[in-house]
C-alpha positions as YAML, in Angstrom:
chain: A
units: angstrom
residues:
- id: 1
  name: MET
  ca: [-40.79, 134.47, -65.88]
- id: 2
  name: THR
  ca: [-43.89, 135.27, -67.84]
- id: 3
  name: LYS
  ca: [-44.78, 133.30, -71.01]
- id: 4
  name: PRO
  ca: [-46.92, 134.47, -73.94]
- id: 5
  name: GLY
  ca: [-50.46, 133.68, -72.99]
- id: 6
  name: ASP
  ca: [-50.04, 134.43, -69.15]
- id: 7
  name: LEU
  ca: [-52.41, 136.87, -67.57]
- id: 8
  name: GLN
  ca: [-49.34, 139.18, -66.84]
- id: 9
  name: THR
  ca: [-48.63, 139.69, -70.46]
- id: 10
  name: LYS
  ca: [-52.16, 140.55, -71.65]
- id: 11
  name: LYS
  ca: [-53.56, 143.87, -70.83]
- id: 12
  name: THR
  ca: [-56.80, 144.38, -69.37]
- id: 13
  name: ILE
  ca: [-59.55, 146.57, -70.57]
- id: 14
  name: TYR
  ca: [-58.83, 148.92, -67.40]
- id: 15
  name: GLU
  ca: [-54.80, 148.92, -68.46]
- id: 16
  name: LEU
  ca: [-55.84, 149.74, -72.06]
- id: 17
  name: ALA
  ca: [-58.28, 152.55, -70.92]
- id: 18
  name: GLN
  ca: [-55.39, 154.08, -68.86]
- id: 19
  name: GLU
  ca: [-53.09, 153.92, -71.78]
- id: 20
  name: PHE
  ca: [-55.62, 155.16, -74.33]
- id: 21
  name: PRO
  ca: [-58.23, 157.32, -72.34]
- id: 22
  name: GLU
  ca: [-59.47, 158.78, -75.67]
- id: 23
  name: LYS
  ca: [-60.88, 155.19, -76.93]
- id: 24
  name: THR
  ca: [-64.27, 153.92, -76.44]
- id: 25
  name: TYR
  ca: [-64.88, 150.30, -74.74]
- id: 26
  name: LYS
  ca: [-65.67, 148.83, -77.93]
- id: 27
  name: GLU
  ca: [-62.37, 150.23, -79.52]
- id: 28
  name: LEU
  ca: [-60.33, 148.96, -76.51]
- id: 29
  name: GLU
  ca: [-62.06, 145.52, -77.03]
- id: 30
  name: LYS
  ca: [-61.14, 145.46, -80.58]
- id: 31
  name: TYR
  ca: [-57.58, 146.38, -79.62]
- id: 32
  name: ARG
  ca: [-57.41, 143.68, -76.94]
- id: 33
  name: ASP
  ca: [-58.80, 141.05, -79.52]
- id: 34
  name: ALA
  ca: [-56.38, 142.03, -82.14]
- id: 35
  name: ASP
  ca: [-53.65, 141.34, -79.76]
- id: 36
  name: ARG
  ca: [-54.96, 138.19, -78.69]
- id: 37
  name: ARG
  ca: [-55.20, 137.09, -82.50]
- id: 38
  name: GLU
  ca: [-51.69, 138.26, -83.01]
- id: 39
  name: GLU
  ca: [-50.63, 135.97, -80.15]
- id: 40
  name: ALA
  ca: [-52.37, 133.06, -81.51]
- id: 41
  name: GLN
  ca: [-50.85, 133.48, -84.85]
- id: 42
  name: ARG
  ca: [-47.56, 133.76, -83.21]
- id: 43
  name: ILE
  ca: [-48.05, 130.40, -81.36]
- id: 44
  name: PHE
  ca: [-49.42, 128.75, -84.66]
- id: 45
  name: ILE
  ca: [-46.29, 129.81, -86.66]
- id: 46
  name: LYS
  ca: [-44.07, 128.52, -83.80]
- id: 47
  name: GLN
  ca: [-45.88, 125.14, -83.92]
- id: 48
  name: GLU
  ca: [-45.60, 125.05, -87.70]
- id: 49
  name: ASN
  ca: [-41.81, 125.92, -87.41]
- id: 50
  name: GLU
  ca: [-41.46, 123.03, -84.87]
- id: 51
  name: GLU
  ca: [-43.20, 120.57, -87.25]
- id: 52
  name: LEU
  ca: [-41.03, 121.46, -90.10]
- id: 53
  name: LYS
  ca: [-37.98, 120.87, -87.95]
- id: 54
  name: GLU
  ca: [-39.26, 117.56, -87.01]
- id: 55
  name: ASP
  ca: [-39.82, 116.78, -90.59]
- id: 56
  name: GLN
  ca: [-36.45, 117.83, -91.61]
- id: 57
  name: HIS
  ca: [-34.99, 115.92, -88.93]
- id: 58
  name: LYS
  ca: [-36.98, 112.69, -90.02]
- id: 59
  name: GLU
  ca: [-35.49, 113.42, -93.73]
- id: 60
  name: ASP
  ca: [-32.01, 113.74, -92.52]
- id: 61
  name: TRP
  ca: [-32.43, 110.32, -90.73]
- id: 62
  name: LYS
  ca: [-33.82, 108.81, -94.02]
- id: 63
  name: THR
  ca: [-30.90, 110.19, -96.11]
- id: 64
  name: TYR
  ca: [-28.46, 108.97, -93.44]
- id: 65
  name: GLY
  ca: [-29.92, 105.62, -93.63]
- id: 66
  name: GLU
  ca: [-29.60, 105.64, -97.53]
- id: 67
  name: LEU
  ca: [-25.91, 106.64, -97.04]
- id: 68
  name: GLU
  ca: [-25.35, 103.91, -94.59]
- id: 69
  name: THR
  ca: [-26.80, 101.30, -97.08]
- id: 70
  name: LYS
  ca: [-24.58, 102.64, -100.05]
- id: 71
  name: ILE
  ca: [-21.55, 102.53, -97.76]
- id: 72
  name: LYS
  ca: [-22.19, 98.93, -96.85]
- id: 73
  name: GLU
  ca: [-22.76, 97.95, -100.49]
- id: 74
  name: LEU
  ca: [-19.39, 99.72, -101.50]
- id: 75
  name: ARG
  ca: [-17.68, 97.90, -98.56]
- id: 76
  name: ASP
  ca: [-18.89, 94.62, -99.73]
- id: 77
  name: GLU
  ca: [-17.95, 95.26, -103.24]
- id: 78
  name: LEU
  ca: [-14.42, 96.39, -102.15]
- id: 79
  name: ASP
  ca: [-14.11, 93.13, -100.09]
- id: 80
  name: ARG
  ca: [-15.09, 91.13, -103.07]
- id: 81
  name: VAL
  ca: [-12.42, 92.91, -105.37]
- id: 82
  name: LYS
  ca: [-9.74, 92.40, -102.62]
- id: 83
  name: LYS
  ca: [-10.44, 88.66, -102.49]
- id: 84
  name: GLU
  ca: [-10.10, 88.43, -106.25]
- id: 85
  name: ASN
  ca: [-7.03, 90.24, -106.23]
- id: 86
  name: ASN
  ca: [-5.48, 88.10, -103.52]
- id: 87
  name: ASP
  ca: [-6.64, 85.02, -105.59]
- id: 88
  name: LEU
  ca: [-5.01, 86.41, -108.82]
- id: 89
  name: TYR
  ca: [-1.91, 87.27, -106.78]
- id: 90
  name: ASN
  ca: [-1.71, 83.55, -105.52]
- id: 91
  name: ARG
  ca: [-2.35, 82.13, -108.91]
- id: 92
  name: ILE
  ca: [0.49, 84.16, -110.49]
- id: 93
  name: ALA
  ca: [2.85, 83.21, -107.54]
- id: 94
  name: LYS
  ca: [1.92, 79.70, -108.16]
- id: 95
  name: LEU
  ca: [2.82, 79.98, -112.02]
- id: 96
  name: SER
  ca: [6.05, 81.75, -111.30]
- id: 97
  name: GLU
  ca: [7.19, 78.89, -108.85]
- id: 98
  name: ARG
  ca: [6.31, 76.27, -111.37]
- id: 99
  name: ASN
  ca: [8.35, 78.04, -114.03]
- id: 100
  name: LEU
  ca: [11.15, 78.58, -111.48]
- id: 101
  name: GLN
  ca: [11.17, 74.97, -110.56]
- id: 102
  name: LYS
  ca: [11.11, 73.79, -114.20]
- id: 103
  name: ALA
  ca: [14.04, 75.97, -114.79]
- id: 104
  name: ARG
  ca: [15.83, 74.54, -111.88]
- id: 105
  name: GLU
  ca: [15.15, 71.01, -113.04]
- id: 106
  name: SER
  ca: [16.42, 71.68, -116.35]
- id: 107
  name: GLY
  ca: [19.78, 72.92, -115.00]
- id: 108
  name: LEU
  ca: [19.38, 76.72, -115.52]
...
């Protein structure tokens, strides 16, 4: 398999001369150099895209970390509210038991 940049993907001056017999050597060199610049630009763009993907991936993890922190805070708050709710329930139950006990003692 050939990759961009391999000798098999680049045309030599001889191959270009066969393909374009009416062109001069200087024109063929310009054509070959333009092809090389185009390939270099494609490689540069590919590298930029990879860097952007890496940056996006890092940003996603940062966002994920922030979400985890927020979830932990919300869970802690929920646990606190549950504990308060249980305490209030127990206090109400004790008050109800006292009133019931007083009623029994008074003969009701």
